[in-house]
C-alpha positions, 0 to 999 in steps of 0.5 A: 822068776830067776831073771827077776831075782838076778836083776834085783840082786845085780841091781842092788850090788850095782846101786851099793857100788854107786852109793859108795862112789857118790858118798865117798871120795873113792875113785871108780877104780878103787871101788871096783878093786874093793868089790873084787876083794870083798867077793874074794873075802866072802868066798874065802869065809864060805858066805858067797857060794850059797848066796851066789847059788840063791841069787844066780847071775845077779851075784856071779856076773858083777865084780863080787862074783869075779872076786869069788871066781878068783878065790875058787881058782886059787883054792883049787890051785893050792890043792893041786900045785901047792904054793905055785897054785896061788899064782896060777889058780886065779888066772886059770879060773878067770881066763875065759871071762877075761878073754871074753871081755877083751875079745868083745871089747875089741869087736865093739871098738871095730863096730862102733868106732869110738872116739876120744872125748874132748 
């Protein structure tokens, strides 16, 4: 049942992002930034963490979850390092996810030989 819930919640988040792209003139990059900022704000006011515990991977994997991860890192960095933690905390908390995306993206490009569109 956890898989179904994660699939449905993640699908709803992605569908809302797609509707935002289709119904507004926002470019995909701006929609992605909006999702990250929304996740950060929801994490800062304490709403996202209970939602993520209930929804599981459906809430933690999309960009909303990335924003929440950045917020948690900044919050922890502020507690440990003071003002310097604002800059350090987000990088520390999200380093594994960003590194994984870069490594697997590079490996995928080696395996599938991508080409530019005409």
